[in-house]
C-alpha positions, 0 to 999 in steps of 0.5 A: 499499499502507498500513503495515498491508500490511507487518504480521503479528501486530502487528509489522512483518514483514520477510518481507512487506516483502521480498516487497513490495520484491522483495528479501531479508529480509537486504537489508531489515535492511541497508536499515533499518540493522539486522543480519541477526539483527534480522530472523532471531531472534524476540526481536531482531525484537520489539525496539523498535529493530528495529521502529522502523527497520523502521517508519521505512523503510516509512513513507518508502517508503509516503509516497513511493510515490504520487510514483513509482508503486510501492512498488518504485520508491520503495524504489529511490529510498530506497536510491539517490537522494542528497537535496538538502541532506544532503551526497549522503546517501540516505534509506537512509543517513540512517535508518541513522544515526537520522535518519528524521525528517529524511527525513520533513521533507524529503519534506514540504518537497518536497511543499510545494514548498520544493525544487521 
């Protein structure tokens, strides 16, 4: 899947993300470090913070999907697999703390063989 598969009317759509990851919109919000209101109220859904967090999460899952064979398995990795060098934090925890760029750098480093 590409990033565009998660977009509706120019915005990342929690319903599309939830359908792809076989979960709920509320769980998508939690996984991105957002409150439930962020994905239920239109004005909050359109906010820069909400859209940035959704984009970061989807970008990480999309980037790792080929490695795991599906977006669903990549999402499970995102939520549960501790990353080497981050004190046991998962990609989800790092995104929730505003450190998505660290996760993307980590993925690039793994792809380059740094952590292999």
